[in-house]
C-alpha positions as YAML, in Angstrom:
chain: A
units: angstrom
residues:
- id: 1
  name: MET
  ca: [12.33, 5.23, -22.91]
- id: 2
  name: SER
  ca: [15.81, 6.49, -21.87]
- id: 3
  name: LYS
  ca: [18.15, 3.92, -20.18]
- id: 4
  name: SER
  ca: [17.09, 5.88, -16.30]
- id: 5
  name: ILE
  ca: [13.50, 5.42, -15.70]
- id: 6
  name: ARG
  ca: [12.69, 9.22, -14.69]
- id: 7
  name: TRP
  ca: [10.40, 9.68, -12.03]
- id: 8
  name: GLY
  ca: [7.71, 12.51, -10.89]
- id: 9
  name: ILE
  ca: [6.34, 12.93, -7.31]
- id: 10
  name: LEU
  ca: [2.57, 14.01, -7.48]
- id: 11
  name: SER
  ca: [2.07, 15.96, -4.27]
- id: 12
  name: THR
  ca: [4.59, 16.80, -1.28]
- id: 13
  name: GLY
  ca: [3.07, 15.23, 1.73]
- id: 14
  name: ARG
  ca: [4.62, 13.08, 3.86]
- id: 15
  name: ILE
  ca: [4.43, 10.20, 2.32]
- id: 16
  name: ALA
  ca: [6.00, 11.80, -0.74]
- id: 17
  name: HIS
  ca: [8.95, 12.76, 1.25]
- id: 18
  name: LYS
  ca: [9.87, 9.17, 2.50]
- id: 19
  name: PHE
  ca: [9.21, 7.93, -1.20]
- id: 20
  name: ALA
  ca: [11.76, 10.62, -2.45]
- id: 21
  name: THR
  ca: [14.42, 9.55, -0.15]
- id: 22
  name: GLY
  ca: [13.94, 5.87, -1.23]
- id: 23
  name: LEU
  ca: [14.61, 6.94, -4.55]
- id: 24
  name: ASP
  ca: [18.34, 8.12, -3.71]
- id: 25
  name: ASP
  ca: [20.90, 6.24, -5.25]
- id: 26
  name: LEU
  ca: [18.97, 3.88, -6.93]
- id: 27
  name: PRO
  ca: [20.37, 2.55, -10.21]
- id: 28
  name: ASP
  ca: [19.01, 3.38, -13.63]
- id: 29
  name: THR
  ca: [16.71, 5.81, -11.36]
- id: 30
  name: GLU
  ca: [16.12, 9.38, -11.74]
- id: 31
  name: LEU
  ca: [13.63, 11.71, -9.74]
- id: 32
  name: VAL
  ca: [13.37, 14.65, -12.10]
- id: 33
  name: ALA
  ca: [10.12, 16.37, -11.60]
- id: 34
  name: VAL
  ca: [7.60, 17.28, -8.47]
- id: 35
  name: GLY
  ca: [4.37, 18.62, -8.77]
- id: 36
  name: SER
  ca: [2.19, 20.24, -6.09]
- id: 37
  name: ARG
  ca: [-0.82, 22.51, -5.91]
- id: 38
  name: SER
  ca: [1.28, 25.65, -5.68]
- id: 39
  name: ILE
  ca: [4.60, 26.26, -7.15]
- id: 40
  name: GLY
  ca: [6.09, 27.64, -3.64]
- id: 41
  name: THR
  ca: [5.57, 24.18, -1.71]
- id: 42
  name: ALA
  ca: [6.85, 22.42, -5.21]
- id: 43
  name: ASN
  ca: [10.07, 24.50, -5.12]
- id: 44
  name: THR
  ca: [10.37, 24.00, -1.43]
- id: 45
  name: PHE
  ca: [10.08, 19.93, -1.96]
- id: 46
  name: ALA
  ca: [12.36, 20.01, -4.87]
- id: 47
  name: ASN
  ca: [14.95, 22.09, -3.39]
- id: 48
  name: GLN
  ca: [15.44, 19.33, -0.53]
- id: 49
  name: PHE
  ca: [15.49, 16.46, -2.95]
- id: 50
  name: ASN
  ca: [17.39, 18.26, -5.83]
- id: 51
  name: ILE
  ca: [14.87, 17.90, -8.28]
- id: 52
  name: PRO
  ca: [15.12, 19.99, -11.60]
- id: 53
  name: ARG
  ca: [11.70, 20.41, -12.80]
- id: 54
  name: ARG
  ca: [9.15, 21.81, -10.78]
- id: 55
  name: HIS
  ca: [5.07, 22.11, -11.29]
- id: 56
  name: GLY
  ca: [2.70, 24.40, -9.47]
- id: 57
  name: SER
  ca: [-0.18, 22.07, -10.32]
- id: 58
  name: TYR
  ca: [-0.74, 18.35, -10.54]
- id: 59
  name: ASP
  ca: [-1.90, 18.57, -14.27]
- id: 60
  name: SER
  ca: [1.50, 20.25, -15.15]
- id: 61
  name: LEU
  ca: [3.29, 17.51, -13.93]
- id: 62
  name: ALA
  ca: [1.19, 14.94, -15.69]
- id: 63
  name: GLN
  ca: [2.10, 16.48, -18.86]
- id: 64
  name: ASP
  ca: [5.62, 17.00, -18.43]
- id: 65
  name: PRO
  ca: [7.64, 15.01, -21.76]
- id: 66
  name: ASP
  ca: [10.51, 14.24, -19.69]
- id: 67
  name: VAL
  ca: [8.65, 11.90, -17.09]
- id: 68
  name: ASP
  ca: [8.13, 8.61, -17.74]
- id: 69
  name: VAL
  ca: [6.29, 7.12, -14.17]
- id: 70
  name: ILE
  ca: [4.53, 9.49, -11.74]
- id: 71
  name: TYR
  ca: [4.35, 8.36, -8.05]
- id: 72
  name: ILE
  ca: [0.83, 9.47, -6.58]
- id: 73
  name: ALA
  ca: [0.85, 10.69, -3.00]
- id: 74
  name: THR
  ca: [-2.32, 12.40, -2.66]
- id: 75
  name: PRO
  ca: [-5.09, 11.76, 0.13]
- id: 76
  name: HIS
  ca: [-7.14, 8.69, -0.82]
- id: 77
  name: SER
  ca: [-10.14, 10.43, -2.01]
- id: 78
  name: SER
  ca: [-7.86, 12.07, -4.96]
- id: 79
  name: HIS
  ca: [-6.39, 8.65, -6.37]
- id: 80
  name: GLN
  ca: [-8.98, 8.17, -8.82]
- id: 81
  name: GLU
  ca: [-9.04, 11.63, -10.24]
- id: 82
  name: ASN
  ca: [-5.10, 11.98, -10.41]
- id: 83
  name: ALA
  ca: [-4.40, 8.62, -11.62]
- id: 84
  name: LEU
  ca: [-6.84, 8.80, -14.74]
- id: 85
  name: MET
  ca: [-5.42, 12.47, -15.31]
- id: 86
  name: CYS
  ca: [-1.98, 10.78, -15.60]
- id: 87
  name: LEU
  ca: [-2.94, 8.24, -17.68]
- id: 88
  name: GLU
  ca: [-4.54, 10.45, -20.16]
- id: 89
  name: MET
  ca: [-1.32, 12.25, -20.72]
- id: 90
  name: GLY
  ca: [0.14, 8.73, -21.26]
- id: 91
  name: LYS
  ca: [2.41, 8.07, -17.82]
- id: 92
  name: ALA
  ca: [2.81, 5.20, -16.00]
- id: 93
  name: VAL
  ca: [1.70, 5.23, -12.66]
- id: 94
  name: LEU
  ca: [2.31, 4.03, -9.24]
- id: 95
  name: CYS
  ca: [-0.35, 5.11, -7.12]
- id: 96
  name: GLU
  ca: [-0.25, 5.15, -3.13]
- id: 97
  name: LYS
  ca: [-2.35, 2.45, -1.31]
- id: 98
  name: PRO
  ca: [-5.58, 2.80, -0.82]
- id: 99
  name: PHE
  ca: [-5.64, 2.53, -4.68]
- id: 100
  name: THR
  ca: [-8.76, 4.37, -4.69]
- id: 101
  name: ILE
  ca: [-11.79, 4.66, -2.27]
- id: 102
  name: ASN
  ca: [-13.65, 1.57, -3.69]
- id: 103
  name: VAL
  ca: [-13.73, -1.21, -6.30]
- id: 104
  name: GLN
  ca: [-15.95, 0.76, -8.78]
- id: 105
  name: GLN
  ca: [-13.31, 3.47, -8.59]
- id: 106
  name: ALA
  ca: [-10.44, 1.17, -9.25]
- id: 107
  name: GLU
  ca: [-11.87, -0.57, -11.96]
- id: 108
  name: MET
  ca: [-12.71, 2.42, -14.01]
- id: 109
  name: VAL
  ca: [-8.57, 3.39, -13.68]
- id: 110
  name: ILE
  ca: [-7.49, -0.02, -14.42]
- id: 111
  name: GLN
  ca: [-9.64, -0.20, -17.37]
- id: 112
  name: VAL
  ca: [-7.92, 2.90, -18.71]
- id: 113
  name: ALA
  ca: [-4.33, 1.66, -17.96]
- id: 114
  name: ARG
  ca: [-5.42, -1.90, -19.83]
- id: 115
  name: GLU
  ca: [-7.10, -0.10, -22.75]
- id: 116
  name: LYS
  ca: [-3.64, 2.34, -23.06]
- id: 117
  name: GLY
  ca: [-1.25, -0.45, -22.51]
- id: 118
  name: LEU
  ca: [0.18, 1.90, -19.68]
- id: 119
  name: PHE
  ca: [1.97, 0.56, -16.68]
- id: 120
  name: LEU
  ca: [-0.26, 0.71, -13.16]
- id: 121
  name: MET
  ca: [0.77, -0.69, -10.00]
- id: 122
  name: GLU
  ca: [-0.55, 0.09, -6.29]
- id: 123
  name: ALA
  ca: [2.19, 1.23, -4.17]
- id: 124
  name: MET
  ca: [1.81, -1.64, -1.59]
- id: 125
  name: TRP
  ca: [5.47, -1.25, -0.70]
- id: 126
  name: THR
  ca: [4.70, -4.23, 1.92]
- id: 127
  name: ARG
  ca: [4.89, -6.72, -0.49]
- id: 128
  name: PHE
  ca: [8.29, -6.12, -1.84]
- id: 129
  name: LEU
  ca: [9.95, -6.27, 1.56]
- id: 130
  name: PRO
  ca: [12.74, -8.64, 2.25]
- id: 131
  name: HIS
  ca: [10.86, -9.88, 5.48]
- id: 132
  name: ILE
  ca: [7.77, -10.42, 3.96]
- id: 133
  name: LEU
  ca: [9.90, -12.25, 0.74]
- id: 134
  name: LYS
  ca: [11.76, -14.30, 3.75]
- id: 135
  name: VAL
  ca: [8.18, -15.22, 5.50]
- id: 136
  name: GLN
  ca: [6.90, -16.56, 2.01]
- id: 137
  name: GLN
  ca: [10.02, -18.43, 1.64]
- id: 138
  name: ILE
  ca: [9.99, -19.99, 5.05]
- id: 139
  name: ILE
  ca: [6.06, -20.99, 4.34]
- id: 140
  name: ASN
  ca: [6.98, -22.33, 0.86]
- id: 141
  name: ASP
  ca: [9.95, -24.37, 2.42]
- id: 142
  name: GLY
  ca: [7.06, -26.20, 5.01]
- id: 143
  name: LEU
  ca: [8.68, -24.89, 7.70]
- id: 144
  name: ILE
  ca: [5.87, -24.62, 9.80]
- id: 145
  name: GLY
  ca: [3.91, -26.97, 8.05]
- id: 146
  name: GLN
  ca: [0.51, -25.41, 6.86]
- id: 147
  name: PRO
  ca: [-0.33, -22.21, 7.49]
- id: 148
  name: GLN
  ca: [-3.64, -22.18, 9.64]
- id: 149
  name: ILE
  ca: [-4.61, -19.08, 11.39]
- id: 150
  name: LEU
  ca: [-2.96, -15.42, 10.58]
- id: 151
  name: GLN
  ca: [-3.64, -12.54, 13.67]
- id: 152
  name: ALA
  ca: [-2.66, -9.22, 13.10]
- id: 153
  name: SER
  ca: [-2.77, -5.61, 14.70]
- id: 154
  name: VAL
  ca: [-2.71, -2.34, 12.96]
- id: 155
  name: GLY
  ca: [-3.03, 0.81, 14.80]
- id: 156
  name: ASP
  ca: [-1.79, 4.42, 15.91]
- id: 157
  name: GLN
  ca: [-3.08, 7.12, 18.26]
- id: 158
  name: LYS
  ca: [-3.87, 10.00, 16.26]
- id: 159
  name: GLU
  ca: [-5.35, 13.27, 17.20]
- id: 160
  name: LEU
  ca: [-9.22, 13.15, 16.83]
- id: 161
  name: ASP
  ca: [-9.74, 16.22, 14.96]
- id: 162
  name: PRO
  ca: [-12.13, 16.44, 12.27]
- id: 163
  name: SER
  ca: [-9.82, 17.99, 9.66]
- id: 164
  name: ASN
  ca: [-7.04, 15.32, 10.25]
- id: 165
  name: ARG
  ca: [-7.31, 12.95, 6.91]
- id: 166
  name: PHE
  ca: [-7.68, 10.20, 9.27]
- id: 167
  name: PHE
  ca: [-11.05, 11.14, 10.55]
- id: 168
  name: ASN
  ca: [-12.26, 13.21, 7.95]
- id: 169
  name: PRO
  ca: [-14.98, 10.79, 5.69]
- id: 170
  name: LYS
  ca: [-14.17, 13.47, 2.82]
- id: 171
  name: LEU
  ca: [-10.85, 12.17, 2.55]
- id: 172
  name: GLY
  ca: [-11.59, 8.61, 2.83]
- id: 173
  name: GLY
  ca: [-10.67, 8.60, 6.40]
- id: 174
  name: GLY
  ca: [-10.98, 5.44, 9.13]
- id: 175
  name: SER
  ca: [-8.52, 3.06, 10.12]
- id: 176
  name: LEU
  ca: [-9.46, 0.08, 7.49]
- id: 177
  name: ILE
  ca: [-8.61, 1.46, 4.08]
- id: 178
  name: ASP
  ca: [-5.49, 3.50, 5.55]
- id: 179
  name: VAL
  ca: [-3.93, 0.81, 7.62]
- id: 180
  name: GLY
  ca: [-6.18, -2.01, 8.03]
- id: 181
  name: ILE
  ca: [-5.52, -2.78, 4.22]
- id: 182
  name: TYR
  ca: [-1.91, -3.90, 5.73]
- id: 183
  name: ALA
  ca: [-3.57, -6.87, 7.22]
- id: 184
  name: VAL
  ca: [-5.84, -7.89, 4.53]
- id: 185
  name: THR
  ca: [-2.85, -7.74, 2.03]
- id: 186
  name: LEU
  ca: [-1.03, -10.19, 4.15]
- id: 187
  name: ALA
  ca: [-3.82, -12.31, 4.37]
- id: 188
  name: TYR
  ca: [-4.28, -12.49, 0.68]
- id: 189
  name: LEU
  ca: [-0.56, -13.41, 0.39]
- id: 190
  name: VAL
  ca: [-0.89, -16.33, 2.66]
- id: 191
  name: PHE
  ca: [-4.44, -17.56, 2.37]
- id: 192
  name: GLY
  ca: [-5.80, -15.79, -0.90]
- id: 193
  name: PRO
  ca: [-9.12, -14.31, -0.88]
- id: 194
  name: PRO
  ca: [-11.81, -14.53, 2.04]
- id: 195
  name: ALA
  ca: [-14.84, -16.62, 1.20]
- id: 196
  name: GLU
  ca: [-16.85, -15.38, 4.47]
- id: 197
  name: ILE
  ca: [-16.22, -12.02, 6.59]
- id: 198
  name: GLN
  ca: [-17.26, -10.94, 9.84]
- id: 199
  name: SER
  ca: [-16.55, -7.69, 11.34]
- id: 200
  name: LEU
  ca: [-17.45, -5.18, 13.82]
- id: 201
  name: ALA
  ca: [-16.82, -1.27, 14.32]
- id: 202
  name: ASN
  ca: [-16.70, 1.72, 16.23]
- id: 203
  name: LEU
  ca: [-17.36, 4.75, 14.28]
- id: 204
  name: SER
  ca: [-16.12, 7.86, 15.26]
- id: 205
  name: SER
  ca: [-18.06, 11.32, 15.50]
- id: 206
  name: THR
  ca: [-17.19, 12.14, 12.10]
- id: 207
  name: GLY
  ca: [-18.45, 8.81, 10.84]
- id: 208
  name: VAL
  ca: [-15.54, 6.83, 9.85]
- id: 209
  name: ASP
  ca: [-14.37, 3.60, 11.69]
- id: 210
  name: GLN
  ca: [-11.68, 4.47, 14.53]
- id: 211
  name: GLU
  ca: [-11.51, 1.03, 15.54]
- id: 212
  name: THR
  ca: [-12.46, -2.54, 14.01]
- id: 213
  name: VAL
  ca: [-11.96, -5.97, 14.41]
- id: 214
  name: VAL
  ca: [-12.25, -8.14, 11.32]
- id: 215
  name: THR
  ca: [-12.48, -12.15, 10.80]
- id: 216
  name: PHE
  ca: [-11.95, -13.79, 7.71]
- id: 217
  name: ARG
  ca: [-12.81, -17.42, 6.73]
- id: 218
  name: HIS
  ca: [-11.15, -18.59, 3.44]
- id: 219
  name: ASN
  ca: [-11.53, -21.33, 1.09]
- id: 220
  name: ASP
  ca: [-9.82, -24.23, 3.13]
- id: 221
  name: GLY
  ca: [-11.14, -23.09, 6.33]
- id: 222
  name: GLN
  ca: [-8.12, -20.74, 7.08]
- id: 223
  name: LEU
  ca: [-8.70, -17.88, 9.39]
- id: 224
  name: THR
  ca: [-7.68, -14.39, 9.92]
- id: 225
  name: TYR
  ca: [-8.78, -11.80, 12.54]
- id: 226
  name: PHE
  ca: [-7.26, -8.21, 13.03]
- id: 227
  name: SER
  ca: [-7.78, -4.97, 14.49]
- id: 228
  name: SER
  ca: [-6.72, -1.73, 13.28]
- id: 229
  name: SER
  ca: [-7.36, 1.39, 15.22]
- id: 230
  name: ILE
  ca: [-6.65, 5.30, 14.58]
- id: 231
  name: LEU
  ca: [-7.27, 6.13, 18.06]
- id: 232
  name: HIS
  ca: [-5.36, 3.51, 19.90]
- id: 233
  name: HIS
  ca: [-1.69, 2.40, 20.07]
- id: 234
  name: MET
  ca: [-1.59, -1.21, 18.90]
- id: 235
  name: PRO
  ca: [0.98, -3.93, 19.11]
- id: 236
  name: ARG
  ca: [1.24, -3.93, 15.15]
- id: 237
  name: ASP
  ca: [2.64, -7.23, 14.92]
- id: 238
  name: ALA
  ca: [1.58, -10.28, 12.76]
- id: 239
  name: THR
  ca: [1.59, -14.08, 13.83]
- id: 240
  name: ILE
  ca: [1.21, -16.81, 11.12]
- id: 241
  name: THR
  ca: [0.64, -20.23, 12.78]
- id: 242
  name: GLY
  ca: [0.52, -23.53, 11.00]
- id: 243
  name: ASP
  ca: [0.13, -27.40, 11.91]
- id: 244
  name: ASN
  ca: [3.85, -27.43, 12.73]
- id: 245
  name: GLY
  ca: [4.76, -24.02, 14.19]
- id: 246
  name: SER
  ca: [4.65, -20.24, 13.76]
- id: 247
  name: ILE
  ca: [6.22, -17.29, 12.04]
- id: 248
  name: TYR
  ca: [6.02, -14.13, 14.35]
- id: 249
  name: ILE
  ca: [6.53, -10.73, 12.14]
- id: 250
  name: HIS
  ca: [8.19, -8.23, 14.73]
- id: 251
  name: PRO
  ca: [6.40, -4.68, 14.96]
- id: 252
  name: ASP
  ca: [5.75, -3.16, 12.44]
- id: 253
  name: PHE
  ca: [5.07, -6.10, 10.26]
- id: 254
  name: TRP
  ca: [4.11, -3.73, 7.24]
- id: 255
  name: HIS
  ca: [7.33, -2.03, 7.70]
- id: 256
  name: PRO
  ca: [10.53, -3.06, 7.58]
- id: 257
  name: SER
  ca: [11.07, -5.67, 10.29]
- id: 258
  name: GLN
  ca: [12.30, -9.05, 11.53]
- id: 259
  name: ILE
  ca: [10.58, -12.23, 12.25]
- id: 260
  name: THR
  ca: [11.01, -15.01, 14.76]
- id: 261
  name: LEU
  ca: [10.51, -18.86, 13.56]
- id: 262
  name: ARG
  ca: [8.92, -21.07, 15.98]
- id: 263
  name: VAL
  ca: [8.86, -24.68, 14.78]
- id: 264
  name: ASN
  ca: [7.37, -27.15, 17.31]
- id: 265
  name: GLY
  ca: [9.92, -28.80, 19.80]
- id: 266
  name: GLU
  ca: [12.80, -26.57, 18.65]
- id: 267
  name: THR
  ca: [14.14, -23.57, 19.83]
- id: 268
  name: GLU
  ca: [12.82, -20.43, 18.57]
- id: 269
  name: GLN
  ca: [15.20, -18.59, 15.67]
- id: 270
  name: PHE
  ca: [15.23, -15.04, 15.64]
- id: 271
  name: ILE
  ca: [15.75, -14.28, 11.84]
- id: 272
  name: GLU
  ca: [17.43, -10.71, 11.28]
- id: 273
  name: VAL
  ca: [16.24, -9.37, 7.49]
- id: 274
  name: ASP
  ca: [18.75, -6.76, 6.19]
- id: 275
  name: CYS
  ca: [16.73, -3.92, 4.72]
- id: 276
  name: PRO
  ca: [19.09, -1.11, 3.33]
- id: 277
  name: LEU
  ca: [17.62, 2.33, 2.89]
- id: 278
  name: ASN
  ca: [14.05, 3.32, 4.11]
- id: 279
  name: GLY
  ca: [12.35, 0.14, 2.38]
- id: 280
  name: TYR
  ca: [10.43, 2.09, -0.19]
- id: 281
  name: HIS
  ca: [12.74, 1.65, -3.10]
- id: 282
  name: TYR
  ca: [11.79, -1.89, -3.00]
- id: 283
  name: GLN
  ca: [8.60, -1.09, -5.11]
- id: 284
  name: VAL
  ca: [10.79, 1.40, -7.48]
- id: 285
  name: LEU
  ca: [12.82, -1.18, -8.39]
- id: 286
  name: GLU
  ca: [9.77, -3.34, -9.36]
- id: 287
  name: VAL
  ca: [8.43, -0.61, -11.21]
- id: 288
  name: ASN
  ca: [11.59, 0.07, -13.16]
- id: 289
  name: ARG
  ca: [11.87, -3.66, -14.37]
- id: 290
  name: CYS
  ca: [8.51, -3.82, -15.49]
- id: 291
  name: LEU
  ca: [8.71, -0.50, -17.80]
- id: 292
  name: LYS
  ca: [12.29, -1.72, -18.97]
- id: 293
  name: ALA
  ca: [10.65, -5.14, -19.95]
- id: 294
  name: GLY
  ca: [7.66, -3.50, -21.47]
- id: 295
  name: ARG
  ca: [5.19, -4.70, -19.04]
- id: 296
  name: SER
  ca: [2.09, -2.81, -18.35]
- id: 297
  name: GLU
  ca: [1.28, -4.76, -15.00]
- id: 298
  name: SER
  ca: [3.42, -6.25, -12.17]
- id: 299
  name: SER
  ca: [3.19, -9.91, -11.50]
- id: 300
  name: VAL
  ca: [4.04, -9.41, -7.66]
- id: 301
  name: MET
  ca: [1.69, -6.75, -7.07]
- id: 302
  name: SER
  ca: [-1.17, -7.31, -9.82]
- id: 303
  name: LEU
  ca: [-3.79, -5.14, -10.62]
- id: 304
  name: ASP
  ca: [-6.45, -7.96, -10.14]
- id: 305
  name: THR
  ca: [-4.99, -8.18, -6.35]
- id: 306
  name: THR
  ca: [-5.91, -4.86, -5.86]
- id: 307
  name: LEU
  ca: [-9.20, -5.32, -7.40]
- id: 308
  name: HIS
  ca: [-10.06, -8.23, -5.16]
- id: 309
  name: VAL
  ca: [-8.47, -6.18, -1.71]
- id: 310
  name: MET
  ca: [-10.64, -3.36, -2.66]
- id: 311
  name: ASN
  ca: [-13.61, -5.47, -3.12]
- id: 312
  name: THR
  ca: [-12.82, -7.05, 0.40]
- id: 313
  name: LEU
  ca: [-12.62, -3.72, 1.90]
- id: 314
  name: ASP
  ca: [-15.99, -2.60, -0.02]
- id: 315
  name: THR
  ca: [-17.61, -5.93, 1.87]
- id: 316
  name: ILE
  ca: [-16.40, -4.74, 5.12]
- id: 317
  name: ARG
  ca: [-17.40, -1.40, 5.22]
- id: 318
  name: ARG
  ca: [-20.96, -2.12, 3.90]
- id: 319
  name: GLN
  ca: [-21.38, -4.51, 6.98]
- id: 320
  name: TRP
  ca: [-20.71, -1.26, 9.03]
- id: 321
  name: GLY
  ca: [-23.05, 1.07, 6.77]
- id: 322
  name: LEU
  ca: [-20.05, 3.22, 6.07]
- id: 323
  name: LYS
  ca: [-20.36, 5.11, 2.61]
- id: 324
  name: TYR
  ca: [-17.81, 7.80, 1.98]
- id: 325
  name: PRO
  ca: [-19.39, 11.21, 0.66]
- id: 326
  name: MET
  ca: [-18.24, 10.70, -2.78]
- id: 327
  name: GLU
  ca: [-19.62, 7.48, -3.56]
...
């Protein structure tokens, strides 16, 4: 592998634009190729970001010999197919969240990557953001005592349009796997997997969850409760409460953000956490680090964690009887 890690981006949508912006000026990182469903959109995207290699199909990108790793930014419903195609062509893969539609799909993709010894990671950018690392440090330092309760909300108002990916079951729509996954990931980070899950959802006219309320009881009795929505604006913050204080993560908690530390009996402390660029570059640096070290998995965002989270999302959807057409 060359000194610089050569990246390709599969898809040219909104998240792909943010990711490409995050690659700017990173050390030992080159954005060398983009693949789209047409050469026209590939050229438009490539011209914006000065990308030399343009592909009018995803398959063509996957076969590009000058690409080391591909970031997959397609709708949820295409992640399994796209990831398998890239892996079959010998490419390392960073796949946007949710990793796949369900845990069975995730297991299939991960099995192929492990059999081939290829790097694979879910693009859960939140795990790498500086304010989340600071939250982990505060908890590990015991400043709020033992964490006991996590509360979070994540949601935004989208147009109720059946063709909109948020409401389209054929594209894996719904609030849980699109945005609720951030709250599930934070719960895993703080408490580990849930031992008990209770949930409620209102399904939209298209059959996907438009709003949800979910509660976890974890192994040592800790509680997580969160709400998600694609129909309403929500506070989009999170609070981790321990027996000696709490950590408030300002909106949007899954984006680069700030935190407030509240220790019992003390004046609350606003902690400003610096996050240069747009935040997407932290996961890129992790992928680069792993590739240069010859690792096929990240210890920060492990494939086992991805499987655990996907399994939890599946369990929640089963409680509502929500199945996607491809399942």
